[in-house]
Structure formats: C-alpha cells, structure tokens
N, C-alpha and C positions, 0 to 999 in steps of 0.2 A: 556793381555793388559799391555802396558808399559807406564810409566809416561813421560819418556824422550827418546830421541834417544839413541840407545845402545852405541854410542860413548861418551856419557856424563856421567862422573863419579858422584858419590854422592857428592863429594867435589865441583865439578863444578856446579851441580844442586843447592846445598846449597847456593853458592855464588850468583847464578842467582836469587834465591828467596829472598835473603836478601835485594835486591834493587828493587824488583818488587812485591808490595802487591797484585796486581790483579792476577799475575801469582801464587802467594802463595794460594789465594782463589781457583783458578782453580785446583791447585794441590790437595788441601784438598778435594774439591768436587769430583774429579776423584777417589781419594782414598776411599771416603765413598761409591761410587757407586760399587766398586769392592770388598770391604771388607765385606765378608759374612762368617758366622760361618761354621765350618766344623763339621757337626753333626756326622760324622763317626769317628772322633777322639776325645775321651773324654777329652784330654788335651787341646783342642782348643775350647771348649765350655765355655760359661760364664753363671753366675747365672741368669742374666736377661732373656736371651734367653730360658734357661731351664724352668724358671718360666712361661714364656709365653706359652711354649709347654704344660705345665701341667694345664693351666688356665681353659680350658673347660672340663676337665675330671671329670665326675660324679659331676656336680655342686650342685646336690640336697643333697649331703651327710650331710652338716651341718644342713639343715632343717629337714631331716629325723631322725637324730641322735643327735639332739640338746641337750637333757638332759644328755645323756651319755657323749658327748664331753665336756660339761660344767663340769661334775664331774671329768673327766680325767684332764682337764686343771687346775682345782682348786687343785687337788692332786699334780700335778707337780709343781705348783706355791708354794705349801707348802714347797718344797725343794729348792726353789730358794734363793740364797743369792747374793746381789748386792752391790759391793763397788762403791761409786759414788763421783766424784769430780766435783763441779759445777762452777769451776773457782775461788772459794774462800775457800769453806769449804768441808770437807770430811764427808760422812755419810755411814753407812752400814745398808742396809735394811734387817730386819729379815724375817722369814718365811712369805710367802704370800699365802693365806689370814689367815693362821693358820691351824695347823694340825687337828683341830676338826671342820673345816668349810666345809667339804665335805664328801661324802659317796663313798668309793672306789668302783671301777668297778671290778667285779669278772670275772674269766675266763669263767665261765658258761654263763655270759651275753655276753661276746665277741663271744663265739662260736655260739650264736644265730644269729649273723650278717653275711650276705653273705661275702665270703672271699675278694671280690674286694672292699667292703666297710669297712671291719673290721679294727679298729684302731690297729696299730702295736706297741703300747706302752700304759701302764698306769703308775701310780706311782710305782707299785710293780711288773709289768710284762714287759719284754723286748723280742724282737725278736732277735734270735741268729742263726748263721749258725751251730755252734757246741755246744751241750748242756753242755759239761764238762767245768769247770772253767779253764781259760787260765793262771792264775797266776802261776800255778805249773810249767808249761813249761818255763815261763819267768824267774822265780826264779832259775830254773835249769841252764839256760844259764848264769844268773848273778853270781851264785855261781861258775860255771866253769870258768868264766872270772876272778873272784877275785883270784882263785887258780892257774890260768895259769902261766907257768914259763917263756915263751918267749914272746917278743913283738908281733910276728906274731900270736901266739895263742890268746893273749889278744885281738888284733884287730879283729880277726875273731869272737870270742865269744861275744865281746862287740857289734859288728854289728848284730849278731843274736839276742841278747837280745833287742837292741833298735828297730830293725825291727819288732820283735814280739810285743813289747810294743805298737808300733804305728799302728799295723794292725789287731791283733787278737780280737775276741769278748771280750767285757769288762766284768769285774766282780768288786766287791767292792775293792779288793786289788789293782788291776790294776789302778782303778780310783784314788786311793790315790797316787800311784806311779807317775802317770801323773802330780799330783800336786807338785811333788818334783823338777820339772824343774825350775831352777833359771832364765832362759831366758823368762819365761812367764811374761806378763805385771803385773799380780797380785802379783808377787814377788817383782820386782824392783821398780815399780812406787810408792807404798805407802811408801817405805823406802827412796826414794830420794826426794819426793815432798816437805816435810817441808824445806829442805835446798834450793831448787829451789825458793820457795816463799819468804824466808827471806833473802837470801844471794846473789841472782843473779837478773839480769834483764831478764832472760829467762822466757818463758811462757810455760805452759802445757795446751793442749787442754782440754776442758770439756770431761770427760771420765766416762763411766760406765763399770764395769767388773763383769760378771756373772759367778759364779760357776755353770756350766751346769748340771742339773740333769742327773744322769747316764742313765736312759732310753732314754733320748733325744740324749745324746752323742753316745750311742750305734748305733743309726740309721746311724751315719757317718761311721760305720764299715761295713755296708751292701752296696750292689750295689745300687746306687742312683735310678736306674730305677725300683727297687723293691718297692719304697715308694709310697703308694697310696694317693689319694687326701684327704681322711679323716685324715691321719697321718700328711700331710703337713698343713692342716687347724689347727690341734691341736698345732703343733710347732709354726705356725705363731701367734696364739692367745697367747700362753704362753710367747713368746718373746716380743710381743707388750706390754703385761701387766707387765711383769717382769722388763723391761727397762723403763716403763712409757713413751713410745714414743709419740711424737707429729707428726701427719701425715703431718703437714705443715712445718716441719723442714727438713733440709738436713743433712745426717749423713755419716760418714766414718766408715766402719765396718771391723773387722778382728777377728781371734781367738787370744788366748793369745800369740801365736807365729808366726802367718802367716796371710797375707792379700790377697795373690795372686794379688797384684797390677799390675803385668805385663799384666793383662787385667783389666783396671780400671773400666770396667763395673761391676766387682764383688765387688768393694769397695765403690763407691759413690752411695748413696741411696737418691733419691729425688722424690717428688710427693707423694700424699696420697697413690696411688696404690702400689708403691714400698715400702713405709714404712710399709704397712700392710703385705707385702711379705718378710719382712726382715728376719724372721726366716728361710724361705727357702734358702735365700742367704747364711746365716751362715752355714746351713746344707751342702750346695753345696761346700762352700769354704773348710770346714773341710773334707768333703768326697774327694775332690780333693787332699788335703794334704795327706790323707791316701793312695790314689792311687799312689802318688809319691814314697811311701816307699815300695810298693809291690815288693816282690823279683822276680816277673816275669818281671819287667821292666829291660831294658838293664842296667840302672844305678840307682838302687834304692837309695833314699836319705832319711835317717831317721832324725827326729828332728822337721820338720815343723808340724807334727801332735801330738807332745808330749805335750799336754795341755788338761786341762779340763775346760778351760775358753773361753768365748766369750766376745767380746768388741765392744761397740758402742761409738763413739766419735763425737764431733762436727766437721763439715767439715769446714776447713779454706779456705774461698773464696780467690781466687788469686787476689792480688792487683796490679800485675805487667804486666798483659796481656802477660804471658808467653805462648809460643806454647805448644802443647800437644803431648806426645807419649803414647804408650800403651793404645790406644783407650780412650783417654780423660784425661790423667794425666798431669796436668800442670808441666812444667819442671822448678821447683823452683831450686835456688841455695841451695845445701845442703852440710853439713860438717860432716865428720865422724872423731871423736876425740877418740883416744885410751888413757886410763887412768889406773892408779894403785891406788885404794882407800887405800891400806895399806901404801904405801909410799907417798901418796898425790902428785903423779907425773904424768905429761902429757907425754905419751910415743910416740905419733905421731899424725899426722893429715893428712887427704887426702880429696880431693873433693869426695863427694859421687858418682857423675857422672864423674868418672875419665876418661879422654879422651881416653887413649889407651884401657882401658877395654871396654868402650862403643863401640868403633869402631870395636874391635875384635868381640864383640857380634853381632853387626848388619851387618858387612861386611865380616866376615871370618868364619861364622858358616854354618852348613849344610843347613839351611833354609834361607840363605841370599838373595836368589833370589825371595822369597815370598813377596807379596805386603806389608805386615805389617813391615817386616824388612827394605825394601827399603824406605818406608815412614819414619820410625823412624830414620833410618840412615841419611836421608836428613835433617829432622827437627833437629836432634841433632847437626849435623855439622853446620847448619845455626845458632843455638843458642849458640854454644860452646864459641865464643868470649865473649858474654855477661855473660855466666855462670862463666867463668874463671876470668873475670875482677871483678865481684862481689865477687868471692871467695878470690882473692888476696886483694881486698880493705877491706874486713871485717874479714879476717882470724885472725888477731891479737885481734880484739874485742872478737871473739868467744873463742879464747884461754884464754883470760883474764876472761871471764865468767865461763869457765870450771874450771879454777884454783880456782876461788872463791868458786865454788861448792865443789871442793876437800878440800879446807881449812876449809869448814864448817863441814867436817867429817860426812856425812850422814851415815845411818845405812846399809852400803854396804861394802863388803870386796872383795879383789881380783882385777883382771884386766878385764876391760869392754871396749866396744865401745859405744860411745854416738853419736846419730844422731840428728843433729840440722838443721832445715829447716828455711830459710830466706824468709819472705814475706813482701816486702817493708822494713820498718825499725824495724820490729818485728822478733824476733828469737825464734822459737818454738823447745823445746826438744821433739822429737816425738817417739824415739825408743832407745832401748839399747839391748845389748847382751854381753855375755862373749867374751873377746878379742880373745881367741884361736879358736873360730869357726866363727869369723866375717870375711867377705870378706875385702880386702884391708889392712889386718894386716901386709903386707910386709913393710909398712911404719914404723913399730916398729922394732928397732934393734933386731936381732935374739937372742942375748944373754940376752935380757930382757923379751921376750915373754914367758909366762908360761901357762901350761895346767891347766884348772880348773877341780878340782875333785868334782864330784857330788855324794852325798849319795842318792841312789835310794830306800832305805828302809824306808818307812814312819812310823810314829806313827799312828797306826790304831785307829779310833774312837771307843768308847765303844758302842757296838750294843744295849745295854739296854737303851741308851739315844735317840734312833731313834723313 
C-alpha cells in the first residue's frame, strides 16, 4: 500500500500535509492501518507487543506458586538499591525489605516444580548458557588490548573485550565492570544535578535509577523467548515494588545507557496494565541492546548494553502539539551541546534532529521504502521548518545555560555531549554521553575532540559484607 502517488516525493508530500490538517489525519490513519509488527524479525518487535504475546501463557503460575514467588521477590528486593530524584531532593533507598525478611528458595525446591513453571532465578541462583565464569575471557582480551602495540591490534582487541562484556553470561566481576561505564545515567546525573538546580534554569525530569540485581540482569543475556511466565511475573513484581510505581502515572523508561526510543512503544509506559508490566519492558529493552552487540550481526555495536542500571523517569507531556515519529515520539526541538568540563568551554552545538542526518536516515537507507520510514520522512520534513526556527530562536539561551553549568564546576571531568529538550518555555536536560562516542560530534573542531579513557577494572566489594 502506498500513501501517495509514486510521483510525489516526501518533500512534496510534507508540503501538502503542512497546509491540510484533514489530509494529515488521513495520512496518519492509513499509516496506523498498515503498520504491523514483524514477528519474524527480533529487531522490529517492541516491548508492548511481546508482553501481549506472553499475557495468557500459564496464567495460573502466580496462584499455584504464590509463597515461593513471594520469597524470591523479597530476596531480590533485598539487593535493590534505588537512587531517586523527585524534582527537588535526592534519596537513596537501602535494601528492601531487609536481608533477614525472607527465606531463600533452594535448588531442591526449584527442582520440584515442572520445568515450564520453574522460576529461572532466585536471589542466589541464575540461569546461564555456560557454567564457567566469563570474566576470565573478558580480562584476557582486556589485558591483550592494554599490551597491544599497534592501533589496529588495540582496536580489534578492545572490540572483542567490549563485545564479550556486553553479551556473555554474567558473573559478579563482570557486573562490577559494567558499573564502570561513565555514560550510564547513574554516573553522570548525581554529579551534575546540584549544579543544574542551583546555577541554571534547566530542569531534570523526576528520575529513579536502580542497580539491577545480578540474577535479573542475567536474564537479559538469554534468548528472550526462553523466559517463562513465572519468571516474568517475578521481575514485574520486583520492579514495581523497587521503583515504588504508581499504576496511574505515565513513565518513560530506559536502561542506564539505552532506551530503544526508535520504537517509542518501548519507552512510554501508561495505564495500570502497562505499569504492572514495566519489568518485562525493561527486560526486553536490555535484551534488545544485548542482541545488537552479538558478533553474529552484520554490524555488531557494543556499548548500548554496557550497564547494570535500569531507569524510570516521569514522562514529560508535550505542550506544543508536535507531530510524532518512531511510533509515538513527539518531535520536540532538541539541542546537543558539546562541552569540556576541564576547560569549562563549549566546543560546539548541533540540532539533535539535524536535517541532513535525518533525511539520510529516512530517505537513503536500505529500508527507506518501508512504511515506517516513509511516514517518518514525511512527518520530519513537514515539521523541519518549525524545529529549525525554534532551534535558531533559542540556541543562544541554551548555550548561556550550559555555560552557567560549566562555570559552576560540577563533579565531572572531560568532554561530554549534553542533550537538552525544549517543551514550550521549559528546557530539560535529558541525557549525556562522552563526546568521543556521541553522534554529531563533527560540530567540534577536530583538533579539540579528545578520546575518553575508561578504567574498566573495578574495585570489587568485600564478599564478607554480602
């Protein structure tokens, strides 16, 4: 099915829709009718559809295994730590409900449960593909990388190290290594928040960051299809309680490093049903991130799965009636500012939705003839004049706010990108990453852009304190 005659370009279609609201509604309705998930392609599925598929599978599990599930949930909650910002103050939630408030579930108890109903995790037990600890292989690659003599060798070995860290079965050492990633929100947000609050007019969304218990995080290293209903029920309940969710709220979710917002159905969680499934959505998002790094992919990408954090944030409702791309994401004006915290210098600024980049993605990619890309190409072109006008009108204000942030000397060093979203007259700092790995860093002079060195060797916790 085609939206427009084949002789009509996306540019012409966008111009037509700009002046005809009725035709825009017809265009959106036609898109919704033909936009269906591709269940054969794991990279084109979304968390909501997958949760719906798993809805009716063995619904009696919770009733039949209620006491055992409660014990597992309480055990996992005992290892949950949540950093929380409510818009004003920061709190850190200790162990929930307390290490002595539950009776652990033994392997013998698990073995008495039929395999299709058997929980695939407890506080002390995890399901793995390979029994041997993975950290030895990972540290082997890391040591070889550190000792490599040539740039080519270093690049290859570093890629092997990072791919392995992102995909292999987890163990306690790997878990701590994942926590070394500075791009994770739990690293940069607590360090920058005080300066944002006291020295700028920028806002930070209400945010909760969970250090995910290792047995839950390990589930994201397995094939998602292997997870049974009992296991999903356990994760849903742990996450609901750990984040202290309200079923009547709307949330935006991500891992410490990745949201998969390019299908916004993964990101926005609304309605009581979805809020109670939020644990499954986070499992799905991080499992997707793990798959992107698999060496069997044509172009494996490491980094999006390098985290042991899950994040729940308030959803910022659109005040501007922006059109949506990516299955429901409002196309806000956003700014990506590159900075150096050491020199307190702004290195460059770019529209987050940079026109040439967006048009190449939607109109010059291998999948550009698919309905999703055609729809988003037309919507982007239709909204581009508004986006760019807002960008130009407010760019100097954004730069002034970022400079005030730099002058406040927050507890950050090195070069970073800062993403700021405009919603009406409010400007929200929503994300950060090191500048060297951030898209659009071509706006930084080449002689100023530096590589960020990361120490991936953590200080391991004392096991006697567990």
